[in-house]
C-alpha positions in Angstrom: 15.0 27.7 2.0 15.5 30.1 -0.9 15.8 33.9 -0.7 13.7 35.2 -3.6 15.6 38.5 -4.0 19.2 37.1 -4.1 18.5 33.5 -5.2 20.7 32.2 -2.3 19.7 28.8 -0.9 20.2 27.5 2.6 19.8 23.9 3.8 17.6 23.9 6.9 17.6 20.1 7.5 19.8 17.5 5.8 18.3 14.7 3.8 17.0 11.9 6.1 15.6 8.5 5.6 12.6 9.5 7.7 10.0 11.7 6.0 10.1 15.5 6.1 6.9 17.4 5.2 4.8 20.5 5.7 7.2 23.4 5.5 5.5 26.5 6.8 6.5 30.1 7.5 5.1 32.1 10.4 3.0 35.1 9.2 5.9 37.5 9.9 8.4 35.3 8.1 10.8 35.1 11.1 10.1 31.5 11.9 9.9 28.3 9.8 8.1 25.2 10.9 8.4 21.7 9.4 7.3 18.2 10.4 9.7 15.2 10.6 9.0 11.6 11.2 10.6 9.8 14.2 12.5 6.5 14.1 9.2 4.6 14.1 8.1 6.3 10.9 5.2 4.7 9.1 3.9 5.5 5.7 0.5 6.9 5.0 -1.7 9.8 6.1 -1.7 8.5 9.7 2.0 8.1 10.1 3.1 10.2 13.1 5.4 13.2 12.8 7.0 15.7 15.2 6.9 19.5 14.5 10.1 21.6 14.7 10.3 25.3 15.1 13.3 27.1 13.5 14.0 30.7 14.5 15.5 32.1 11.2 17.2 35.0 13.0 18.9 33.0 15.7 19.3 29.8 13.8 17.9 27.8 16.7 15.7 24.8 16.3 13.4 23.2 18.9 10.9 20.4 18.7 7.5 21.8 19.8 4.9 19.1 19.0 5.1 15.3 18.9 2.9 12.6 17.3 0.9 14.7 14.8 -0.8 13.2 11.7 -2.2 14.4 8.4 -0.8 16.2 5.4 0.0 19.4 7.2 -0.6 21.6 10.2 -1.2 25.4 10.2 -0.1 28.5 12.0 -2.7 31.2 13.1 -2.6 34.6 11.4 -1.2 36.3 14.6 1.6 33.7 14.7 0.8 32.6 18.2 -0.9 29.2 17.8 -0.5 26.0 15.8 -3.5 23.8 14.7 -2.8 20.1 14.2 -4.3 16.6 14.5 -3.5 13.5 16.5 -4.9 9.9 16.4 -7.0 8.6 19.3 -8.3 5.1 18.6 -10.9 5.3 15.9 -11.0 9.1 16.1 -8.9 12.0 15.0 -8.5 14.9 17.5 -8.4 18.5 16.3 -6.1 20.5 18.6 -4.5 23.9 19.0 -1.4 24.8 21.0 0.9 27.8 21.6 3.7 27.9 19.1 6.1 26.6 21.8 4.0 23.5 22.2 2.3 24.4 25.5 -1.4 25.1 26.2 -2.7 22.2 24.1 -6.5 22.4 23.8 -9.0 20.1 22.0 -11.4 21.7 19.5 -13.2 18.6 18.4 -12.9 15.2 16.8 -13.7 13.5 13.5 -13.9 9.8 12.6 -10.7 8.1 11.5 -10.8 7.5 7.8 -7.7 5.6 6.7 -8.4 6.1 3.0 -8.3 9.9 3.0 -5.9 12.5 4.4 -7.1 14.6 7.3 -6.9 18.3 6.3 -7.1 21.5 8.3 -6.5 25.3 8.1 -6.9 28.4 10.3 -9.6 30.9 9.2 -8.3 34.2 7.9 -9.3 35.9 11.1 -7.8 33.2 13.3 -11.1 32.5 15.2 -11.8 29.1 13.7 -10.1 26.0 12.5 -11.5 24.3 9.3 -11.3 20.5 8.9 -12.7 18.0 6.4 -15.0 15.2 7.3 -16.8 12.5 5.3 -20.5 12.3 5.3 -21.2 8.8 6.4 -24.6 8.7 4.5 -23.5 10.0 1.1 -19.8 9.3 1.2 -18.9 12.8 0.1 -16.7 15.3 2.0 -17.8 18.4 3.9 -15.8 21.3 5.5 -16.4 21.8 9.2 -15.5 25.0 11.2 -14.4 24.6 14.9 -14.4 27.7 17.1 -11.2 28.1 19.3 -13.2 27.7 22.5 -14.1 24.1 21.4 -17.8 24.7 22.1 -19.1 25.2 18.6 -18.9 23.5 15.2 -20.6 24.4 11.9 -20.8 22.6 8.6 -19.8 25.1 5.9 -20.3 23.0 2.8 -21.0 19.5 1.9 -20.7 18.9 -1.5 -19.2 17.8 -4.7 -16.0 16.3 -3.3 -15.2 12.6 -2.9 -11.6 13.6 -1.9 -10.1 16.7 -0.3 -6.3 17.0 -0.3 -5.7 20.5 1.1 -7.4 23.6 2.5 -6.1 27.2 2.6 -7.9 30.3 3.9 -8.2 33.5 1.8 -8.0 36.9 3.3 -11.6 37.8 2.5 -12.9 34.8 4.6 -13.1 32.3 1.8 -11.4 28.9 1.4 -9.4 27.4 -1.3 -9.9 23.7 -1.6 -7.9 21.0 -3.5 -10.5 18.3 -4.2 -11.7 15.6 -6.5 -15.3 16.0 -7.6 -17.7 13.1 -6.8 -18.4 10.8 -9.7 -15.0 11.1 -11.4 -13.9 7.7 -10.1 -11.5 6.3 -12.7 -9.0 9.1 -13.3 -8.9 10.6 -9.8 -8.4 14.1 -11.1 -8.1 16.8 -8.4 -8.9 20.4 -9.1 -8.8 23.8 -7.3 -12.0 25.2 -5.9 -13.0 28.4 -4.2 -15.6 28.5 -1.4 -16.4 32.2 -0.9 -17.3 33.4 2.6 -20.9 32.7 3.5 -21.4 30.5 0.4 -22.8 27.0 0.6 -21.5 26.0 -2.9 -17.9 26.1 -4.1 -16.7 27.4 -7.5 -14.5 25.1 -9.5 -11.5 27.1 -10.6 -9.7 24.5 -12.8 -10.7 21.9 -15.4 -7.5 20.6 -16.9 -5.4 17.4 -16.9 -3.4 18.4 -13.7 -3.7 16.7 -10.4 -3.4 19.5 -7.9 -1.7 18.5 -4.6 -1.2 21.6 -2.4 -2.2 25.2 -2.4 -0.9 28.4 -0.7 -2.1 32.0 -0.7 -0.2 35.1 0.2 -1.5 37.5 2.9 -3.1 39.8 0.4 -5.2 37.0 -0.9 -4.3 38.0 -4.5 -1.5 35.5 -5.3 -1.9 31.8 -5.2 0.8 29.1 -5.5 -0.1 25.5 -6.2 1.8 22.3 -6.7 0.5 19.8 -9.2 1.3 16.6 -11.0 0.5 15.8 -14.6 1.0 12.6 -16.5 2.5 12.6 -20.0 1.1 9.6 -21.9 2.6 8.1 -25.0 1.7 5.2 -27.2 4.9 3.6 -28.5 5.1 1.2 -31.4 8.3 -0.8 -31.7 9.8 -3.8 -33.5 11.0 -6.6 -31.2 14.2 -7.2 -33.3 15.0 -3.5 -33.1 13.4 -2.1 -29.9 15.6 1.1 -30.2 13.7 2.0 -33.4 10.2 3.1 -32.4 7.4 5.5 -33.2 5.8 7.6 -30.4 2.2 8.6 -31.1 0.8 11.7 -29.4 -2.8 11.3 -28.4 -5.2 12.3 -25.6 -5.0 8.8 -24.1 -6.3 8.7 -20.6 -4.6 7.6 -17.3 -4.2 3.8 -17.3 -5.2 3.9 -20.9 -5.8 0.8 -23.0 -4.6 -0.1 -26.4 -5.3 -3.1 -28.7 -3.7 -4.1 -31.9 -6.4 -5.3 -34.3 -5.8 -8.1 -36.9 -6.1 -5.4 -39.6 -2.9 -3.7 -38.1 -4.7 -0.8 -36.6 -4.7 0.5 -33.0 -7.8 0.6 -30.9 -7.3 3.1 -28.1 -9.3 4.6 -25.1 -9.2 8.4 -25.5 -10.8 11.4 -23.8 -13.5 13.4 -25.6 -14.4 16.3 -23.4 -15.7 14.9 -20.1 -16.1 11.4 -21.5 -13.7 8.6 -22.5 -14.4 6.7 -25.7 -12.7 4.7 -28.4 -10.5 5.7 -31.3 -9.1 3.6 -34.2 -5.9 4.8 -35.8 -3.1 3.5 -38.0 0.1 2.3 -36.3 1.7 5.7 -37.1 -1.1 7.6 -35.4 -2.6 8.9 -38.6 -6.1 8.5 -40.1 -7.9 8.4 -36.8 -11.6 8.0 -36.4 -13.9 7.7 -33.4 -16.0 4.7 -32.6 -19.3 6.1 -31.2 -20.1 4.5 -27.8 -22.8 6.1 -25.6 -21.1 5.6 -22.2 -19.3 7.8 -19.7 -16.0 6.0 -19.6 -14.4 3.1 -21.4 -12.0 1.4 -19.1 -11.0 -1.7 -21.2 -11.5 -2.9 -24.7 -10.9 -5.9 -27.1 -11.7 -6.6 -30.7 -12.4 -10.1 -32.1 -9.7 -11.5 -34.4 -12.1 -11.4 -37.4 -12.6 -7.7 -36.8 -16.3 -7.9 -36.7 -17.1 -7.5 -32.9 -16.1 -5.1 -30.2 -16.2 -5.8 -26.4 -15.6 -3.0 -23.9 -16.0 -2.5 -20.1 -17.6 0.9 -19.5 -18.4 3.0 -16.5 -21.9 4.4 -17.0 -23.6 6.0 -14.0 -22.3 3.9 -11.0 -20.9 0.6 -12.1 -18.9 -1.2 -14.8 -20.7 -3.1 -17.5 -19.3 -5.2 -20.3 -20.9 -4.5 -23.7 -20.8 -6.4 -27.0 -21.2 -4.4 -30.2 -20.4 -4.4 -33.8 -16.9 -3.2 -34.8 -18.3 0.2 -35.6 -19.9 0.5 -32.1 -23.4 0.0 -33.3 -26.0 -2.5 -31.7 -24.4 -2.5 -28.2 -25.8 -5.2 -25.8 -24.8 -5.7 -22.2 -23.3 -9.2 -21.6 -24.7 -9.7 -18.0 -27.6 -8.6 -15.9 -27.6 -5.0 -14.5 -27.2 -6.2 -10.9 -23.6 -7.3 -11.4 -20.4 -5.5 -12.2 -18.3 -6.7 -15.2 -14.7 -6.0 -16.2 -11.7 -7.5 -18.3 -13.4 -8.5 -21.6 -11.3 -10.8 -23.8 -12.3 -12.6 -27.0 -11.3 -16.2 -27.6 -9.0 -16.5 -30.7 -11.7 -18.3 -32.7 -14.3 -15.7 -31.7 -16.8 -18.3 -30.3 -16.7 -17.1 -26.7 -15.9 -14.1 -24.5 -14.0 -14.1 -21.2 -14.8 -11.5 -18.6 -14.8 -10.9 -14.8 -18.1 -10.6 -12.8 -18.9 -9.6 -9.3 -22.1 -8.7 -7.4 -22.9 -5.0 -7.3 -23.1 -5.3 -3.5 -19.4 -6.1 -3.3 -17.1 -9.1 -3.4 -14.5 -10.5 -5.8 -14.4 -11.0 -9.5 -15.1 -14.5 -10.8 -14.0 -15.2 -14.3 -16.9 -16.1 -16.6 -17.1 -17.7 -20.1 -19.9 -16.3 -22.3 -20.8 -18.4 -25.4 -21.4 -15.9 -28.2 -23.5 -18.4 -30.2 -26.2 -19.3 -27.7 -25.5 -16.5 -25.2 -25.1 -18.8 -22.2 -22.6 -18.0 -19.4 -20.8 -20.2 -17.0 -18.2 -19.5 -14.2 -14.8 -20.9 -14.9 -13.5 -21.3 -11.4 -14.5 -20.8 -7.8 -11.2 -18.9 -7.3 -11.6 -15.1 -7.9 -9.5 -13.8 -10.7 -8.4 -10.5 -12.2 -6.5 -9.2 -15.3 -6.9 -12.3 -17.5 -5.7 -13.1 -21.0 -6.4 -16.1 -23.2 -3.5 -18.0 -24.8 -3.1 -17.7 -28.7 -4.5 -21.3 -29.2 -7.5 -20.6 -26.9 -6.7 -23.5 -24.5 -5.5 -21.7 -21.4 -6.2 -18.5 -19.4 -3.5 -16.6 -17.5 -4.6 -14.4 -14.7 -4.0 -13.3 -11.1 -6.1 -15.7 -8.9 -6.9 -15.3 -5.3 -5.2 -18.2 -3.4 -7.6 -19.6 -0.8 -4.6 -20.6 1.3 -3.3 -17.1 1.9 -5.8 -14.8 0.4 -3.2 -13.1 -1.9 -3.6 -12.8 -5.7 -1.0 -14.9 -7.5 -0.2 -15.5 -11.1 -1.7 -18.8 -12.4 -3.0 -20.8 -15.4 -6.6 -22.0 -15.8 -7.9 -24.4 -18.6 -10.2 -22.6 -20.9 -13.0 -25.0 -20.0 -12.6 -24.1 -16.3 -11.4 -25.8 -13.1 -8.8 -25.1 -10.5 -5.9 -22.7 -11.4 -2.3 -23.9 -11.4 -0.3 -21.3 -9.6 3.0 -20.4 -11.2 6.3 -20.0 -9.3 7.4 -17.0 -11.4 9.7 -14.4 -9.8 7.5 -11.8 -8.2 9.4 -9.0 -9.9 7.6 -9.9 -13.1 4.2 -8.2 -13.6 2.0 -10.1 -16.1 0.6 -8.2 -19.1 -0.4 -10.8 -21.7 0.7 -14.0 -23.5 3.6 -14.0 -25.9 2.5 -14.6 -29.5 3.7 -18.2 -29.6 1.8 -19.2 -26.5 5.0 -20.5 -24.9 5.3 -17.9 -22.2 4.1 -14.6 -20.7 4.9 -11.0 -21.6 5.7 -9.2 -18.4 7.3 -6.0 -17.3 9.8 -5.3 -14.5 10.6 -2.0 -12.9 14.3 -1.4 -13.0 15.4 1.8 -11.2 12.0 3.2 -11.7 11.8 2.4 -15.4 9.5 -0.5 -16.6 11.0 -2.8 -19.3 9.3 -5.7 -21.2 10.4 -9.3 -20.7 9.4 -12.6 -22.3 9.0 -15.2 -19.4 8.9 -18.8 -20.8 6.7 -21.3 -19.0 9.1 -24.2 -19.4 11.5 -22.7 -16.8 14.1 -21.4 -19.2 15.6 -18.0 -18.5 13.5 -14.9 -19.1 14.5 -12.7 -22.1 14.5 -8.9 -22.0 12.8 -7.4 -25.0 13.3 -3.6 -24.5 15.8 -1.2 -23.0 13.7 1.9 -22.3 15.5 5.0 -21.0 14.8 6.2 -17.5 11.8 8.4 -17.1 8.8 6.2 -18.0 7.4 5.1 -14.6 4.3 3.2 -15.5 3.2 0.8 -18.3 -0.6 0.3 -18.0 -1.1 -1.7 -21.2 0.7 -3.6 -24.0 -0.3 -5.7 -27.0 1.3 -7.7 -29.8 0.5 -7.4 -33.5 -0.8 -10.4 -35.4 2.6 -11.3 -36.8 4.2 -11.3 -33.4 7.1 -9.1 -34.4 5.9 -5.7 -33.1 4.6 -4.3 -29.8 2.4 -1.4 -28.9 2.7 -0.1 -25.3 1.2 2.7 -23.3 3.9 4.6 -21.3 3.2 7.2 -18.5 5.6 9.7 -17.1 4.4 11.8 -14.1 5.8 15.3 -13.8 5.6 17.5 -10.7 5.5 21.3 -11.1 4.4 24.5 -9.4 2.5 27.4 -10.7 1.8 31.0 -9.5 -1.6 32.7 -10.2 -1.5 36.5 -9.8 -5.2 36.7 -8.8 -7.5 34.3 -7.1 -10.3 35.8 -9.1 
């Protein structure tokens, strides 16, 4: 706890292996609450925590609630009650209790949804508790109000959210919401929203590159504090002989962005354009950029043929992924497969005669790797084993991918003949995450997380020791893509560094 006026800090609870979350002041500021996991601590939104009440004047701490779940609990405006949730089979119970843990009453229940955090908040007048609940028909989230007598519920808003992370009441009766709008599937961007009292539609307050996580409003309703994360994304070009000498390119590359080094020595990059994600070609120093026009909502993966004449990209357009073939300038696009399937992972064969991609039914299931002949436009499956994240060897004879092992059901790294068959699973150390083949075709280029920082390794297939290629400094926590240049002496990588910050807004207007 930090005293704002003096700057003095005081440790309320020492660092523990079990999780500590949801610090909360009582309205009068005399009591602090927090939740702490017990010895049987489990990760996730449904891990159980106990609530502790700390009297800041007396310095006395007592446990008042056990077995709560969710991202947080809340204290009523009069400081007399706590609202919280507990698991009960396939349901989540919405409960209130006196601040000392007695007089527990049930207000209602919602279905247990393991993919999303259960959220709640007291109304500004203390007469209701708001919770979130998924609409089973449309899959979007709504906000539901429960009266304190437990006899009445009302749906306030159903609406544009496919995820809600936090709720907070505003003094005028409105609600602040941290939520992700429906339809934005790939980047999972969360924004701040305001649902005014009596309104059935929320107002979106933010449209930036931040992922908002938590929100808090002061009692006047005029100051808002929010925690957010943002991801710094960098394209780095480096020589393998001198990895300490590199060029970092600043670009609006998207989360989990893709980069491909063309035979002409240029970089093909997925990049944001307003609310869409398209393609940009740039020199290896980041200069002389130009956009390739593609009329889709979101390009998720891309490859260019070695002769530089064709483009293949997996794009999100409407509801599903589709793999498209186009000229190198983006013109004359044609879908590779029928519209009733979902396609991903396009890769050109080195000789340009066929295209590799993954296909699965729109109704669900696993991706099967497909070989599409570019001369006669025929397509065949390469294996009965599902596969993801494939890459073709430089000589075009083999495919490396993660294949679903029928024996255990887990995805394991393996090799498949380019003509198809049964994959050969590799016994490579599980610390290595496969990215692509090395330029010689003798091994795989992988990354390993070492103290939170990914570094690139060459992993030979003949069993000889792996060789580390880079020595990145701590800070880069994710490496979503990598590619070699045609000469095999330089790499281009996408690096991501998440940053967590807080901001204060002086008016919720």
